[in-house]
Structures are given as structure tokens and as C-alpha cells.
FIRO-341909 format. One record per residue (C-alpha): x, y, z; residue number from 0. Coordinates in pm, 1 decimal. Example, Ala and Ser with C-alpha at 12.3 -4.5 7.8 and 13.67 -1.06 7.14 Angstrom:
BEGIN
X,Y,Z,torro
1230.0,-450.0,780.0,0
1367.0,-106.0,714.0,1
This chain:
BEGIN
X,Y,Z,torro
598.8,3854.1,135.9,0
972.2,3852.0,37.9,1
1053.1,3780.6,408.4,2
825.5,3472.4,429.2,3
965.5,3340.7,94.9,4
1308.7,3350.7,242.1,5
1201.3,3174.7,562.5,6
1020.9,2902.6,329.5,7
1342.8,2847.8,131.6,8
1546.2,2812.2,444.7,9
1309.2,2556.7,561.1,10
1293.2,2391.9,227.5,11
1357.9,2036.8,330.0,12
1072.3,2058.3,581.5,13
814.6,2202.0,344.8,14
915.3,1968.0,63.6,15
814.0,1654.8,288.5,16
489.9,1833.4,384.9,17
396.8,1952.1,38.3,18
470.5,1619.6,-117.5,19
180.1,1463.8,79.7,20
394.8,1184.5,208.4,21
434.1,1336.6,560.6,22
196.5,1540.9,761.0,23
301.4,1871.0,913.2,24
290.3,1702.9,1251.3,25
518.1,1414.4,1139.3,26
770.4,1652.3,980.6,27
767.8,1871.5,1292.5,28
859.3,1571.1,1518.8,29
1177.4,1496.3,1308.0,30
1529.0,1598.5,1401.9,31
1749.8,1749.4,1139.6,32
1904.2,1401.6,1043.4,33
1574.4,1239.6,993.5,34
1436.6,1523.2,802.1,35
1729.6,1540.5,560.1,36
1733.3,1161.6,533.4,37
1357.7,1159.6,448.4,38
1401.3,1429.5,191.0,39
1683.6,1246.9,19.7,40
1475.3,923.3,17.7,41
1184.2,1119.2,-130.2,42
1411.8,1263.8,-406.1,43
1557.4,897.9,-483.7,44
1256.4,685.0,-448.1,45
952.4,894.5,-517.7,46
770.3,822.0,-859.0,47
868.1,1071.1,-1119.6,48
562.2,1265.6,-1257.8,49
502.6,1236.5,-1619.6,50
447.3,1571.2,-1784.5,51
89.9,1636.1,-1877.8,52
-32.9,1503.7,-2210.7,53
-125.0,1777.3,-2448.7,54
-451.7,1752.5,-2620.4,55
-427.4,1691.6,-2991.9,56
-583.4,1970.1,-3185.2,57
-909.9,1915.1,-3336.7,58
-917.1,1948.4,-3725.7,59
-1181.8,2158.8,-3868.0,60
-1384.6,2023.9,-4161.7,61
-1415.3,2250.2,-4468.8,62
-1759.0,2328.3,-4520.6,63
-1785.8,2495.9,-4856.3,64
């Protein structure tokens, strides 16, 4: 598993584009290195930033005495 993790890290620009959902595997595969890295940079610059998930407010228990 460590070997595949290293390969995925080496191909990080490719997998970032695919996993973002903006490009399909086929589209990213057809890109040369310049297109791949330009698309990755554009994704980092222009992709909408995700807001952190909103934590639910704790429910207060009523005292039943």
C-alpha cells in the first residue's frame, strides 16, 4: 500500500483534478504536463472555498424534578 501511496503523491496534480470532480479521468489523461499544471493552478485559485461544516448546537435538557 505504501508503494501506491507514493505513486499517488507523485501524480498529485493529476489526481487533484480528477478527485475535484471538475475533470474526468479521460480529460485529465489527455492533458500534457503544462495543461495539467495550469489546470491545477487555476483550480487552486478559482475553485470556491469550502466552508467548514456547521456544528449542531447542543440540545439543552429540561430539568424534570
